[in-house]
Backbone as ProteinMPNN parsed JSONL, in Angstrom:
{"seq_chain_A": "MIGVAKTARIFAVAAFGVVVSNVAEAASWKVDPARSQIGFSGTQTGERFQGKFGRYQATIDFDPAAPDGGHAVIVIELGSASTGDKQRDQALPGEDWFDVARFPTATFEAKRFVGKGGNAYEAQGTLSLRGISHDLVLPFTLDVQDGVAHAKGHVDLLRNAYGVGQNAWNSDAYVAFAVGVDIDLVATTGP", "coords_chain_A": {"N_chain_A": [[-106.619, -67.62, -20.846], [-104.85, -66.039, -19.522], [-105.019, -63.865, -21.077], [-107.437, -62.787, -20.276], [-106.886, -61.965, -17.705], [-105.04, -60.1, -18.295], [-106.593, -58.25, -19.626], [-108.242, -57.37, -17.573], [-106.386, -56.132, -15.975], [-105.57, -54.1, -17.613], [-107.866, -52.594, -17.676], [-107.946, -51.768, -15.095], [-105.691, -50.181, -14.984], [-106.464, -48.252, -16.808], [-108.542, -47.146, -15.409], [-107.171, -45.956, -13.324], [-105.792, -43.953, -14.685], [-107.888, -42.337, -15.378], [-108.566, -41.37, -12.937], [-106.705, -39.427, -12.502], [-107.752, -37.148, -13.562], [-109.693, -34.107, -13.846], [-112.639, -32.144, -14.364], [-114.124, -29.726, -13.716], [-113.12, -26.551, -13.663], [-110.596, -27.49, -13.755], [-107.191, -28.45, -14.408], [-106.06, -29.382, -17.636], [-104.525, -32.365, -18.509], [-101.805, -33.758, -20.234], [-100.907, -36.885, -21.178], [-97.778, -38.504, -21.178], [-96.84, -40.855, -23.3], [-94.421, -42.235, -23.601], [-93.316, -42.312, -21.1], [-95.159, -43.517, -19.531], [-97.402, -46.129, -18.393], [-99.833, -48.696, -18.726], [-100.659, -51.441, -17.044], [-101.135, -54.999, -16.401], [-101.888, -57.948, -14.451], [-101.92, -61.417, -13.646], [-102.778, -64.854, -12.825], [-101.785, -67.925, -14.077], [-102.171, -71.33, -14.327], [-101.058, -71.527, -11.755], [-98.843, -69.844, -11.883], [-97.595, -66.526, -11.773], [-98.155, -63.831, -14.039], [-97.365, -60.99, -16.098], [-98.425, -58.121, -17.951], [-98.931, -55.579, -20.497], [-100.646, -52.763, -21.935], [-100.237, -51.518, -25.101], [-101.37, -49.403, -26.527], [-103.37, -46.625, -25.899], [-105.732, -44.036, -25.053], [-105.954, -41.049, -23.235], [-107.933, -38.723, -21.6], [-107.714, -36.224, -19.437], [-108.799, -34.21, -16.85], [-108.01, -32.434, -14.111], [-107.64, -31.141, -10.845], [-105.592, -31.165, -8.181], [-106.124, -29.716, -5.847], [-108.832, -29.372, -5.864], [-110.336, -31.923, -6.173], [-112.902, -33.05, -6.554], [-114.056, -31.868, -8.752], [-113.053, -33.038, -10.996], [-112.559, -35.001, -14.015], [-112.218, -37.849, -16.087], [-111.309, -39.83, -18.913], [-110.367, -42.911, -20.075], [-109.359, -44.76, -22.753], [-108.714, -47.898, -23.851], [-106.941, -49.79, -26.191], [-107.658, -52.956, -26.757], [-106.499, -54.901, -28.363], [-103.843, -54.327, -28.235], [-102.6, -55.561, -26.155], [-99.953, -57.157, -24.45], [-97.854, -59.795, -23.271], [-95.478, -60.999, -23.495], [-95.487, -63.685, -23.913], [-95.912, -65.821, -26.487], [-98.066, -67.612, -27.173], [-100.087, -66.873, -25.343], [-100.367, -64.164, -25.994], [-101.38, -64.353, -28.566], [-103.828, -65.508, -28.05], [-105.283, -63.693, -26.462], [-106.623, -61.504, -27.981], [-108.676, -62.939, -29.082], [-111.97, -64.501, -29.475], [-112.73, -65.833, -27.091], [-111.502, -64.396, -25.073], [-110.721, -61.193, -25.057], [-112.149, -60.575, -27.327], [-111.76, -58.787, -29.587], [-112.703, -58.261, -32.136], [-115.386, -57.72, -31.852], [-115.418, -56.094, -29.6], [-113.394, -53.771, -29.478], [-112.211, -51.96, -27.701], [-111.657, -51.005, -24.255], [-113.117, -49.037, -21.711], [-112.549, -46.664, -19.206], [-114.26, -44.444, -17.278], [-113.872, -41.81, -15.215], [-115.902, -40.227, -13.047], [-115.906, -38.87, -10.769], [-113.676, -37.61, -8.354], [-111.974, -38.207, -5.318], [-110.372, -36.785, -2.599], [-108.114, -38.324, -0.377], [-106.44, -37.591, 1.576], [-103.211, -36.19, 2.042], [-101.186, -37.193, -0.642], [-102.955, -38.986, -1.693], [-105.677, -40.327, -3.544], [-108.964, -41.136, -4.862], [-110.379, -42.441, -7.778], [-113.548, -42.431, -8.933], [-115.744, -44.233, -10.84], [-116.781, -45.759, -13.922], [-116.123, -48.86, -15.407], [-115.971, -50.216, -18.572], [-116.159, -53.13, -20.423], [-116.019, -55.577, -22.912], [-118.7, -55.07, -23.507], [-119.921, -54.956, -21.048], [-120.583, -53.162, -18.114], [-119.366, -51.881, -15.035], [-119.393, -50.304, -11.825], [-116.44, -48.752, -10.601], [-113.799, -48.216, -8.36], [-110.822, -46.584, -8.252], [-107.976, -46.46, -6.487], [-105.295, -44.138, -6.057], [-102.05, -42.552, -6.099], [-100.794, -39.238, -6.32], [-98.296, -37.163, -7.425], [-97.066, -33.985, -7.934], [-94.722, -32.007, -9.555], [-92.983, -29.195, -10.569], [-94.775, -28.739, -12.713], [-95.158, -31.276, -13.727], [-96.955, -34.199, -13.514], [-97.225, -37.217, -11.67], [-98.829, -40.153, -11.522], [-99.808, -43.026, -9.76], [-101.372, -46.144, -9.51], [-103.392, -48.932, -8.361], [-105.65, -51.599, -8.89], [-107.767, -54.322, -8.093], [-109.499, -56.764, -9.964], [-112.23, -58.883, -11.084], [-112.07, -61.01, -13.687], [-114.129, -62.548, -14.789], [-116.406, -61.122, -14.168], [-116.665, -59.367, -16.194], [-117.043, -60.916, -18.381], [-114.741, -61.976, -19.477], [-112.993, -64.59, -20.68], [-114.256, -67.142, -21.932], [-116.157, -70.126, -22.773], [-114.044, -72.874, -22.584], [-112.564, -71.458, -20.767], [-114.1, -70.326, -18.801], [-113.98, -70.877, -16.138], [-111.991, -70.886, -13.115], [-110.005, -72.758, -13.193], [-107.639, -72.967, -14.694], [-106.824, -70.376, -15.338], [-106.784, -67.771, -13.099], [-109.608, -66.028, -11.708], [-109.182, -63.554, -10.529], [-107.571, -60.544, -11.297], [-105.039, -58.05, -11.671], [-104.767, -54.53, -12.106], [-102.607, -52.035, -13.097], [-101.604, -48.672, -13.037], [-99.383, -46.287, -14.247], [-98.711, -43.247, -14.704], [-97.396, -40.431, -16.377], [-97.71, -37.005, -16.745], [-98.231, -33.764, -18.247], [-99.319, -30.336, -17.834], [-101.418, -28.439, -20.002], [-102.164, -27.752, -23.52]], "CA_chain_A": [[-106.945, -67.185, -19.508], [-103.937, -64.948, -19.241], [-105.551, -62.731, -21.802], [-108.493, -62.191, -19.466], [-106.234, -61.266, -16.603], [-104.397, -58.939, -18.903], [-107.657, -57.294, -19.9], [-108.661, -56.781, -16.312], [-105.315, -55.241, -15.531], [-105.634, -52.934, -18.481], [-108.973, -51.766, -17.222], [-107.55, -51.138, -13.858], [-104.756, -49.119, -15.337], [-107.256, -47.205, -17.425], [-109.279, -46.499, -14.341], [-106.242, -45.102, -12.597], [-105.531, -42.8, -15.52], [-109.047, -41.47, -15.297], [-108.529, -40.74, -11.631], [-105.807, -38.285, -12.532], [-108.337, -36.04, -14.278], [-110.806, -33.342, -13.287], [-113.21, -31.284, -15.387], [-114.573, -28.437, -13.23], [-112.038, -25.621, -13.395], [-109.406, -28.297, -13.546], [-106.169, -28.382, -15.452], [-106.04, -30.493, -18.584], [-103.242, -33.035, -18.441], [-101.446, -34.528, -21.422], [-100.111, -38.038, -20.768], [-96.573, -38.786, -21.962], [-96.861, -42.31, -23.466], [-93.081, -42.812, -23.484], [-92.978, -42.428, -19.681], [-96.349, -44.018, -18.844], [-97.744, -47.527, -18.696], [-101.009, -49.337, -18.153], [-100.274, -52.842, -16.972], [-102.06, -55.935, -15.778], [-101.251, -59.171, -13.985], [-102.831, -62.501, -13.314], [-102.159, -66.132, -12.5], [-102.165, -69.006, -14.98], [-101.632, -72.608, -13.834], [-100.289, -71.285, -10.544], [-97.719, -68.931, -12.083], [-97.949, -65.128, -12.028], [-97.692, -63.23, -15.288], [-97.63, -59.563, -16.216], [-98.527, -57.616, -19.306], [-99.234, -54.154, -20.614], [-101.354, -52.324, -23.138], [-99.359, -50.635, -25.853], [-102.064, -48.241, -27.087], [-104.518, -46.111, -25.145], [-105.915, -42.582, -25.099], [-106.405, -40.549, -21.941], [-108.358, -37.333, -21.489], [-107.716, -36.026, -17.989], [-108.958, -32.857, -16.314], [-107.903, -32.688, -12.674], [-106.952, -30.185, -9.985], [-105.422, -31.822, -6.889], [-106.695, -28.902, -4.777], [-110.292, -29.483, -5.96], [-110.484, -33.17, -6.922], [-114.281, -33.427, -6.876], [-114.438, -31.288, -10.032], [-112.308, -33.701, -12.066], [-113.188, -35.957, -14.935], [-111.215, -38.494, -16.935], [-111.737, -40.95, -19.756], [-109.246, -43.695, -20.6], [-109.809, -45.749, -23.735], [-107.604, -48.821, -24.083], [-107.07, -50.682, -27.344], [-107.416, -54.284, -26.203], [-105.63, -55.652, -29.256], [-102.446, -53.952, -28.009], [-102.123, -56.252, -24.952], [-98.824, -58.069, -24.652], [-97.314, -60.372, -22.041], [-94.2, -61.619, -23.786], [-95.712, -65.103, -24.168], [-96.512, -65.852, -27.825], [-99.365, -68.292, -27.169], [-101.028, -66.038, -24.594], [-100.601, -62.928, -26.739], [-102.24, -64.677, -29.715], [-105.158, -65.859, -27.558], [-105.98, -62.572, -25.831], [-107.575, -60.774, -28.82], [-109.688, -63.857, -29.592], [-113.366, -64.495, -29.047], [-112.883, -66.294, -25.717], [-110.926, -63.457, -24.124], [-111.157, -59.804, -25.263], [-113.049, -60.526, -28.486], [-111.536, -57.452, -30.144], [-113.498, -58.058, -33.353], [-116.661, -57.127, -31.417], [-115.197, -55.128, -28.519], [-111.984, -53.397, -29.656], [-111.679, -51.11, -26.639], [-112.21, -50.956, -22.895], [-113.157, -47.629, -21.314], [-112.779, -46.28, -17.817], [-114.629, -43.032, -17.139], [-113.908, -41.342, -13.831], [-116.869, -39.145, -12.968], [-115.724, -38.184, -9.489], [-112.421, -37.862, -7.654], [-112.081, -37.929, -3.891], [-109.101, -36.695, -1.887], [-108.075, -39.203, 0.793], [-105.414, -37.075, 2.481], [-101.872, -36.213, 1.466], [-101.2, -37.327, -2.104], [-103.818, -40.129, -2.019], [-106.976, -40.0, -4.139], [-109.737, -42.213, -5.477], [-111.152, -42.119, -8.968], [-114.786, -43.201, -8.881], [-116.347, -44.194, -12.162], [-117.326, -46.958, -14.535], [-115.276, -49.584, -16.346], [-116.765, -50.948, -19.574], [-115.332, -54.115, -21.1], [-116.812, -56.621, -23.567], [-120.11, -54.712, -23.47], [-120.398, -55.02, -19.668], [-120.099, -52.025, -17.337], [-119.503, -51.952, -13.579], [-118.761, -49.223, -11.068], [-115.069, -49.074, -10.217], [-113.06, -47.219, -7.587], [-109.398, -46.766, -8.468], [-107.136, -45.666, -5.591], [-104.021, -43.773, -6.669], [-101.299, -41.446, -5.521], [-100.454, -38.223, -7.318], [-97.258, -36.224, -7.05], [-96.879, -32.965, -8.968], [-93.533, -31.206, -9.323], [-92.57, -28.407, -11.732], [-95.732, -28.912, -13.806], [-95.209, -32.669, -14.182], [-97.733, -35.04, -12.596], [-96.939, -38.647, -11.716], [-99.905, -40.872, -10.847], [-99.629, -44.472, -9.695], [-102.499, -46.777, -8.853], [-103.609, -50.371, -8.542], [-106.977, -52.086, -8.538], [-107.994, -55.743, -8.371], [-110.773, -57.023, -10.639], [-112.564, -60.265, -11.423], [-112.248, -61.039, -15.141], [-115.413, -63.148, -15.15], [-117.463, -60.115, -14.02], [-116.741, -58.676, -17.483], [-117.17, -61.902, -19.452], [-113.434, -62.302, -20.051], [-112.758, -66.005, -20.441], [-115.448, -67.864, -22.32], [-116.042, -71.544, -23.128], [-113.178, -73.648, -21.685], [-111.888, -70.555, -19.839], [-115.072, -69.658, -17.941], [-113.741, -71.256, -14.753], [-110.654, -70.456, -12.701], [-109.176, -73.954, -13.084], [-106.325, -72.722, -15.298], [-106.525, -68.944, -15.21], [-107.528, -67.234, -11.955], [-110.549, -64.938, -11.995], [-108.619, -62.294, -10.026], [-106.522, -59.894, -12.074], [-104.668, -56.728, -11.168], [-104.511, -53.492, -13.113], [-101.713, -51.019, -12.566], [-101.356, -47.523, -13.892], [-98.205, -45.476, -13.913], [-98.875, -42.205, -15.718], [-96.683, -39.159, -16.259], [-98.434, -36.058, -17.589], [-97.952, -32.335, -18.074], [-100.486, -29.501, -18.1], [-101.361, -27.698, -21.252], [-102.992, -28.241, -24.618]], "C_chain_A": [[-106.059, -66.012, -19.132], [-104.427, -63.699, -19.931], [-106.606, -62.032, -20.985], [-107.89, -61.397, -18.333], [-105.603, -59.998, -17.127], [-105.43, -57.863, -19.147], [-108.083, -56.612, -18.626], [-107.625, -55.78, -15.834], [-105.35, -53.972, -16.349], [-106.747, -52.022, -18.029], [-108.615, -51.056, -15.934], [-106.62, -49.994, -14.124], [-105.506, -47.968, -15.964], [-108.016, -46.45, -16.366], [-108.376, -45.553, -13.581], [-105.967, -43.839, -13.393], [-106.68, -41.829, -15.466], [-109.048, -40.726, -13.979], [-107.692, -39.484, -11.641], [-106.462, -37.082, -13.185], [-109.487, -35.373, -13.541], [-111.309, -32.352, -14.329], [-113.54, -29.888, -14.882], [-113.403, -27.55, -12.843], [-110.72, -26.352, -13.178], [-108.433, -28.1, -14.694], [-106.317, -29.591, -16.36], [-104.627, -31.043, -18.599], [-103.018, -33.847, -19.693], [-100.482, -35.635, -20.99], [-98.95, -38.236, -21.737], [-96.469, -40.304, -22.119], [-95.492, -42.971, -23.315], [-92.688, -43.046, -22.028], [-94.111, -43.027, -18.859], [-96.624, -45.46, -19.237], [-99.047, -47.922, -18.014], [-100.713, -50.831, -18.208], [-101.335, -53.694, -16.317], [-101.284, -57.173, -15.344], [-102.322, -60.186, -13.645], [-102.049, -63.754, -12.981], [-102.699, -67.199, -13.443], [-101.426, -70.269, -14.541], [-100.658, -72.387, -12.683], [-99.119, -70.326, -10.686], [-98.209, -67.53, -12.414], [-97.408, -64.694, -13.376], [-98.079, -61.763, -15.279], [-97.702, -59.187, -17.685], [-98.801, -56.133, -19.296], [-100.007, -53.908, -21.901], [-100.482, -51.287, -23.837], [-100.029, -49.382, -26.379], [-103.292, -47.898, -26.242], [-104.567, -44.605, -25.315], [-106.481, -42.153, -23.76], [-106.737, -39.071, -22.034], [-108.558, -37.074, -20.007], [-107.799, -34.542, -17.648], [-109.009, -33.005, -14.804], [-107.117, -31.582, -11.982], [-106.819, -30.839, -8.616], [-106.036, -31.053, -5.72], [-108.216, -28.963, -4.759], [-110.636, -30.753, -6.74], [-111.908, -33.503, -7.331], [-114.77, -32.82, -8.185], [-113.783, -31.966, -11.219], [-113.128, -34.678, -12.89], [-112.081, -36.571, -15.778], [-111.851, -39.624, -17.737], [-110.481, -41.606, -20.307], [-109.825, -44.755, -21.52], [-108.601, -46.601, -24.109], [-107.912, -49.707, -25.281], [-106.665, -52.083, -26.891], [-106.502, -55.135, -27.072], [-104.158, -55.335, -29.066], [-101.868, -54.624, -26.761], [-100.971, -57.179, -25.3], [-98.281, -58.516, -23.305], [-95.921, -60.965, -22.251], [-94.28, -63.119, -24.013], [-96.505, -65.219, -25.466], [-97.91, -66.475, -27.827], [-100.427, -67.441, -26.47], [-101.392, -64.79, -25.402], [-101.459, -63.16, -27.978], [-103.665, -64.97, -29.272], [-105.951, -64.657, -27.055], [-106.957, -61.831, -26.739], [-108.763, -61.629, -29.272], [-111.037, -63.781, -28.9], [-113.546, -64.909, -27.583], [-112.405, -65.282, -24.683], [-111.446, -62.049, -24.361], [-112.167, -59.654, -26.393], [-112.97, -59.154, -29.163], [-112.283, -57.21, -31.449], [-114.826, -57.388, -33.006], [-116.476, -55.992, -30.413], [-113.738, -54.659, -28.557], [-111.378, -52.59, -28.515], [-112.349, -51.389, -25.3], [-112.126, -49.49, -22.477], [-113.38, -47.49, -19.818], [-113.104, -44.794, -17.825], [-114.737, -42.707, -15.662], [-114.812, -40.114, -13.793], [-116.698, -38.323, -11.702], [-114.38, -38.59, -8.898], [-112.583, -37.444, -6.191], [-110.687, -37.888, -3.287], [-109.164, -37.532, -0.627], [-107.025, -38.765, 1.801], [-104.031, -37.224, 1.877], [-101.953, -36.281, -0.046], [-102.069, -38.493, -2.57], [-105.195, -39.657, -2.505], [-107.685, -41.284, -4.55], [-110.414, -41.653, -6.706], [-112.37, -43.026, -8.936], [-115.488, -43.091, -10.224], [-116.853, -45.546, -12.611], [-116.313, -47.55, -15.5], [-116.183, -50.392, -17.261], [-115.828, -51.828, -20.384], [-116.235, -55.205, -21.661], [-118.312, -56.338, -23.462], [-120.732, -54.766, -22.088], [-119.772, -53.874, -18.893], [-120.366, -52.241, -15.857], [-118.849, -50.72, -12.973], [-117.374, -49.686, -10.639], [-114.469, -47.91, -9.453], [-111.585, -47.549, -7.737], [-108.615, -45.874, -7.502], [-105.806, -45.354, -6.269], [-103.331, -42.694, -5.857], [-100.92, -40.5, -6.647], [-99.42, -37.281, -6.734], [-97.04, -35.273, -8.213], [-95.66, -32.13, -8.6], [-93.14, -30.522, -10.627], [-93.469, -28.651, -12.941], [-95.822, -30.317, -14.367], [-95.915, -33.499, -13.11], [-97.357, -36.501, -12.792], [-97.99, -39.355, -10.863], [-99.628, -42.367, -10.906], [-100.805, -45.066, -8.939], [-102.599, -48.252, -9.167], [-105.035, -50.698, -8.131], [-107.049, -53.569, -8.91], [-109.387, -55.907, -8.945], [-110.996, -58.525, -10.742], [-112.882, -60.297, -12.91], [-113.617, -61.57, -15.54], [-116.578, -62.176, -14.977], [-117.671, -59.34, -15.312], [-116.821, -59.66, -18.659], [-115.854, -62.26, -20.116], [-113.097, -63.745, -19.666], [-114.026, -66.796, -20.688], [-115.112, -69.331, -22.612], [-115.138, -72.273, -22.134], [-112.534, -72.786, -20.609], [-112.849, -69.879, -18.86], [-115.027, -70.161, -16.491], [-112.338, -70.751, -14.392], [-109.698, -71.632, -12.542], [-107.764, -73.728, -13.623], [-105.883, -71.27, -15.166], [-107.421, -68.38, -14.109], [-108.473, -66.119, -12.393], [-109.941, -63.584, -11.604], [-107.486, -61.808, -10.921], [-106.234, -58.532, -11.449], [-104.446, -55.783, -12.323], [-103.692, -52.412, -12.426], [-101.567, -49.883, -13.56], [-100.155, -46.764, -13.352], [-98.133, -44.412, -15.006], [-98.07, -40.952, -15.384], [-97.346, -38.191, -17.234], [-98.006, -34.635, -17.268], [-99.219, -31.544, -18.376], [-100.299, -28.814, -19.439], [-102.186, -28.352, -22.333], [-102.512, -29.573, -25.153]], "O_chain_A": [[-106.518, -65.079, -18.473], [-104.263, -62.593, -19.417], [-106.674, -60.802, -20.991], [-108.33, -60.287, -18.035], [-105.633, -58.954, -16.475], [-105.171, -56.686, -18.9], [-108.267, -55.395, -18.603], [-107.967, -54.703, -15.345], [-105.174, -52.879, -15.811], [-106.583, -50.802, -18.004], [-108.948, -49.889, -15.728], [-106.764, -48.927, -13.527], [-105.207, -46.81, -15.674], [-108.119, -45.225, -16.43], [-108.793, -44.449, -13.232], [-105.914, -42.753, -12.817], [-106.471, -40.616, -15.505], [-109.485, -39.578, -13.91], [-107.946, -38.564, -10.862], [-105.794, -36.062, -13.357], [-110.163, -35.993, -12.721], [-110.522, -31.785, -15.087], [-113.248, -28.921, -15.586], [-112.765, -27.77, -11.813], [-109.835, -25.855, -12.481], [-108.792, -27.652, -15.783], [-106.657, -30.684, -15.909], [-103.655, -30.293, -18.689], [-103.917, -34.542, -20.165], [-99.385, -35.362, -20.501], [-99.115, -38.149, -22.954], [-96.057, -40.987, -21.181], [-95.409, -44.141, -22.941], [-91.827, -43.879, -21.745], [-94.042, -43.049, -17.63], [-96.151, -45.948, -20.264], [-99.32, -47.531, -16.88], [-100.54, -51.405, -19.283], [-102.305, -53.188, -15.752], [-100.169, -57.417, -15.807], [-103.477, -59.844, -13.391], [-100.823, -63.73, -12.868], [-103.911, -67.36, -13.591], [-100.203, -70.267, -14.404], [-99.579, -72.978, -12.639], [-98.459, -70.021, -9.692], [-99.117, -67.355, -13.227], [-96.34, -65.133, -13.802], [-98.986, -61.342, -14.561], [-97.117, -59.847, -18.544], [-98.892, -55.505, -18.242], [-100.017, -54.729, -22.818], [-100.05, -50.307, -23.231], [-99.351, -48.392, -26.655], [-104.121, -48.751, -25.924], [-103.573, -43.975, -25.676], [-107.372, -42.802, -23.213], [-105.924, -38.267, -22.489], [-109.462, -37.635, -19.388], [-106.984, -33.735, -18.094], [-109.929, -33.621, -14.266], [-106.072, -31.144, -12.464], [-107.828, -31.052, -7.944], [-106.425, -31.653, -4.718], [-108.832, -28.638, -3.744], [-111.17, -30.672, -7.846], [-112.116, -34.167, -8.346], [-115.819, -33.229, -8.685], [-113.945, -31.507, -12.349], [-114.218, -35.107, -12.51], [-111.12, -35.894, -16.141], [-112.797, -40.275, -17.294], [-109.639, -40.952, -20.922], [-110.676, -45.548, -21.117], [-107.6, -46.096, -24.616], [-108.989, -50.295, -25.381], [-105.486, -52.362, -26.67], [-105.8, -56.005, -26.557], [-103.304, -55.992, -29.661], [-100.757, -54.292, -26.347], [-101.004, -57.89, -26.305], [-98.243, -57.754, -22.339], [-95.267, -61.381, -21.295], [-93.264, -63.762, -24.277], [-97.646, -64.764, -25.537], [-98.835, -65.919, -28.42], [-101.545, -67.312, -26.968], [-102.559, -64.407, -25.487], [-102.19, -62.263, -28.399], [-104.611, -64.717, -30.017], [-107.171, -64.614, -27.212], [-108.065, -61.543, -26.289], [-109.747, -61.098, -29.787], [-111.213, -63.099, -27.89], [-114.429, -64.385, -26.904], [-112.855, -65.309, -23.538], [-112.541, -61.733, -23.896], [-112.952, -58.706, -26.407], [-113.974, -58.454, -29.296], [-112.479, -56.057, -31.833], [-115.334, -56.579, -33.783], [-117.267, -55.05, -30.374], [-112.93, -55.109, -27.745], [-110.156, -52.541, -28.376], [-113.452, -51.931, -25.232], [-111.183, -48.786, -22.84], [-114.274, -48.11, -19.242], [-112.321, -43.981, -18.316], [-115.579, -43.254, -14.949], [-114.526, -39.096, -14.424], [-117.257, -37.235, -11.567], [-113.996, -39.758, -8.936], [-113.246, -36.454, -5.881], [-109.909, -38.83, -3.438], [-110.144, -37.469, 0.115], [-106.747, -39.476, 2.766], [-103.71, -38.25, 1.276], [-102.696, -35.523, -0.668], [-101.943, -38.944, -3.709], [-105.786, -38.727, -1.956], [-107.094, -42.364, -4.583], [-110.952, -40.545, -6.692], [-112.239, -44.25, -8.914], [-115.79, -41.992, -10.69], [-117.293, -46.367, -11.807], [-115.718, -46.838, -16.309], [-117.041, -51.148, -16.806], [-114.843, -51.358, -20.953], [-117.118, -55.702, -20.962], [-119.109, -57.268, -23.342], [-121.949, -54.635, -21.957], [-118.569, -53.634, -18.999], [-121.432, -52.715, -15.463], [-117.893, -50.166, -13.517], [-117.162, -50.864, -10.351], [-114.614, -46.754, -9.851], [-111.145, -48.647, -7.396], [-108.59, -44.656, -7.677], [-105.25, -46.198, -6.973], [-103.95, -42.014, -5.038], [-100.747, -40.919, -7.791], [-99.635, -36.676, -5.684], [-96.852, -35.708, -9.349], [-95.562, -31.609, -7.488], [-92.983, -31.175, -11.659], [-92.982, -28.758, -14.066], [-96.491, -30.537, -15.377], [-95.517, -33.497, -11.945], [-97.19, -36.969, -13.919], [-98.037, -39.183, -9.645], [-99.265, -42.907, -11.951], [-101.193, -44.577, -7.878], [-101.98, -48.754, -10.105], [-105.561, -50.153, -7.16], [-106.471, -54.006, -9.905], [-110.34, -55.279, -8.484], [-110.088, -59.327, -10.52], [-113.853, -59.682, -13.35], [-114.205, -61.102, -16.515], [-117.634, -62.377, -15.576], [-118.72, -58.727, -15.512], [-116.677, -59.255, -19.812], [-115.854, -62.801, -21.222], [-112.939, -64.072, -18.49], [-114.78, -67.084, -19.758], [-113.945, -69.716, -22.686], [-115.442, -72.287, -20.941], [-112.008, -73.319, -19.632], [-112.451, -68.949, -18.158], [-115.942, -69.893, -15.713], [-111.6, -70.258, -15.245], [-108.693, -71.524, -11.838], [-106.798, -74.245, -13.062], [-104.713, -70.982, -14.913], [-108.645, -68.491, -14.168], [-108.181, -65.368, -13.323], [-110.169, -62.583, -12.283], [-106.57, -62.558, -11.256], [-107.087, -57.946, -10.783], [-103.991, -56.187, -13.393], [-104.025, -51.94, -11.339], [-101.425, -50.101, -14.763], [-99.966, -46.635, -12.143], [-97.575, -44.637, -16.08], [-98.07, -40.481, -14.246], [-97.524, -38.513, -18.409], [-97.496, -34.339, -16.187], [-100.095, -32.026, -19.093], [-99.184, -28.638, -19.93], [-102.831, -29.375, -22.106], [-103.108, -30.116, -26.083]]}, "name": "protein", "num_of_chains": 1, "seq": "MIGVAKTARIFAVAAFGVVVSNVAEAASWKVDPARSQIGFSGTQTGERFQGKFGRYQATIDFDPAAPDGGHAVIVIELGSASTGDKQRDQALPGEDWFDVARFPTATFEAKRFVGKGGNAYEAQGTLSLRGISHDLVLPFTLDVQDGVAHAKGHVDLLRNAYGVGQNAWNSDAYVAFAVGVDIDLVATTGP"}
């Protein structure tokens, strides 16, 4: 069940990363993996847990002055999820949770960015996980200084909307349906 929450969080983080990009006359941003993180959180048997995805790819084109021309794609390797709990980390890639043998990645594609005033934005797009796709809006903040962009965002998801948690885990009796996804991305412009 924790694996499902972790997956949802990863998607949320991926969605946030997509928000940081724009395609139309936008700058291309290169994410610094050493300073960035896509995380997730959930609740299992009443206790909160957190995790992160160790491997992902982000293609981000975004101009804060013209956000509606942006575009981003975040592809997360679901098998790279870790929570620090051995049993949970072994279960997450399995058939009941992420089923990485059939669905190795989750993808968030931001097709539209909307400025919300100040440094606040929304990335509007689609999250695809376990072969299921849903529209997703990822709110985030973006601060740019000396050519370095720092984007932070959070979104709440329902793991069961993406089929995460099958068989004994298809209820919220042990692992809550609600999961959070957090993105914290640092990127620079250029090739």
